[in-house]
Structures are given as structure tokens and as C-alpha cells.
N, C-alpha and C positions, 0 to 999 in steps of 0.2 A: 710855435709848432708843438703839438702834443708829443709826449715822449715816444709813443708807438709810431707816430708818423715820421719822427726823426730817425728812428731805426730803419723804417722803410725807405726813407729818403736816402740814407747812406747805402743801403743795399742797392737801390736803383742807380745810384751814381756809380758804385763799384761795377755793377753789371754793364752799365753803358760804357765805362773806361775799358773794361776788358773786351767788350764787342768792338770797340774802336781800335784797340791795340791788336787783337789777335783775330778779329771777325767772328762771324756767327753763321752757321749754316754754309750756304754757297759762298759767303763772304770770305771764308777761309781761303778759298783758291786764289782770290785777288791779294790777299794778305801775303801768302806764300809767294805768288808771282812777283808782287811788288818788292818783297824782300830780296829775292834773287836778282831782279833788275838792279836795285840799289847797290847790291854787293858787286855785281858784275860791272855796272857802270863805275862805281868807286875804284875798283881794281884797274879797270881800263884806263880811267882819267888819271890815276896815280902815276901811270908809267911816264906821263909827260908834265904833269902839274902836281906840285907839293904843297901848295898853300891851301889850307883847310877851308877858308871861306870860299875860294874859287871852287874847290871840290864840292862844297855844299851846294853851290849854285848849279853845278853840273848835275848832281844827284837830283836836286829838286826839279830842275827844268826837264830833265830826262823823264822822270816820273810823271810829270804833268803832260808831256807830249804823249807818253805811252798811254796814259789814262784817258786822254781825249781820243786818240786813235782807237783804243779798245771800246770806248763808249760808242764812237761812231760805227765801228764794225759790228759790235753787238746789236746796235739799233737797226742797222741795214739788214742784218741777218734775220732779226725778228720780223721785220716788215716783209721781207721776201718770203720766209717761212709761212707767215700767217696770211700772205697776199693782201696787205692793207698797209696804209700809210702810217708813218711814224707819229705817234702823238707825245705831247709833253709828258704825260703820265708814264709812257714807256721810257722816255729819256731819264726822268727822275728815278724810275725803278732801277734802270740799269746803272745809273751814276751812283746811287746809294750802294747797290750791290758790289760794284768794282771800286769803291772808295778805298778799299784795303791797298790799292796800287799806290795811291797818293799817301796814305797814312803810314805805310811802311817806310816811307822816306823821312819822316819826321824825327824819330829817335836818332838815326845815324846823322842827319843833318844837324841836329841839335849838339851832337857830340863834336862835330866839325866846327861848328860856330864857337863852342867852348874852347876849342884849340886856337881858333883865330883870335879870339879875345885874350888869349894868354892865361886863361883859367886853368887849363891843362896844357901839357906839352903837345905841340903839333903832331908829332908821330904818335903819340899816345891817343890823340883824337882819332886819327885815322884807324888805329887798331881797335879802339872802342867802338867806333862806328861798324866796323867788321864784326866784332864780338856781339854787338846788339843784333845784327843780322843772324848770326849763328844761334843766339839765345832765342830769337823768335821762332826759327826753324825747329830747334829743339822743343819748344813749348808747344808747337803745333803737333809734333809727333807724340808727345805725351798725352795732349788732349785726344788725339785719335785712339791712342792705346787704351785710355780710360773709357771712351765711349764704347769701344769694341770689347771692353772688359778683358783685355788680354792679360795673361799672367805675365810675370816679369820676364821670363825667357822670350815669350812671343812678343812682348812689348818693345823688346830691344830692336827688332827688325825695322819697324817704321820710324822709330826714334833714330837708329843709325842711318838709315837712308836719308833722312832729312838733315842730320848733322853732316853727313858726308858730302852732301851737295853743298852745304855751306863752306865745309873745309876745302873742297876742291876749288872754290872760288878764292879762298884765303891763300891756298898754295899758289894760285896764279899770281896774286899780289906779291908773294915772296919771290916768285920766279921773275917778275918784271922789275922787281926792286933792285935787282943786282945787275 
């Protein structure tokens, strides 16, 4: 690969990884929605289940079910709104746009699997999974503030709202842990 194309390749890979992790355009909504689902599911499941592998299965399966339900609902809504049948192209478009619901589960699930494997402590794995969710919400708030070119003081509003949403879920975990 020529030197210039290697740089372009790395840039493309970085851009695609960023898109997968945080979404792009309308995909951001799915990423944020998926992150909140993962955090809420983990917090709820942790009230009765402490084993990180079982928690990872609950998080991943819940995300999959929500994604499929969302895909179905969006496809039906589009069909009704446009008064036409659902096509495979429509389904693929919605599936890609809503992929963030599934992808948001991957980092927290990986943290939980690391805990189940004994690479990190089980409790640490749960906290890391929740922390990754808060970090995702923080990153989305920062991205919004940058796009809107908000000054530091004004940027704190969307960033704080996103982080507060995550911290409320973490507070629920703490409340259910006792």
C-alpha cells in the first residue's frame, strides 16, 4: 500500500470506529438510547443477579430484543406514513441507522465478560460497564457542544444533562445494591 493510501486507510478506519462507537448523524440517537437501555438493564438485573457473565447475557439479549422491536416499529411506521409496503432496502436502512442500540451494549458486555473471566474483579466489571455508559453519554454531550460551537459555559448544559442521565441510573444501582 503506498504511503499516502496507508494514512487514508488509517483515517478511514478511525472514522468508521468512531461511527460504530458513537454514531453519526441520526445514529447518535440510537447510540444514546442503547446506552441508557444497557445501563438501566444492568442496574435492574444487578438487583437479583451478581454474576457478570449472566449480566452480560441479560444486557446483550435485552439490547437485541429492543433493537428488533425498534426495527420492526420503525419499518411499520415508515410503511404507514408512506402508504406502501416495507422493502428490504427500507429494513436495511433502518437496521443500520438503529445499530447503535446493539453496539452500545458491546463495551459494557466486554467489561462484564472480563469480570466473569477473572481478568478484573466482578464488582469492578459492573462498575466499569456503568462507567463506560456514562463515558459514552459524556462523549455525546461533548460532540453536541462542539457541533453547536458552544462556549465552555454553554457547553456544560448538554454535557451535564447527558452525564446526569447516566448518573441517575448509577444512583439506582447503588440504591438497589443495599
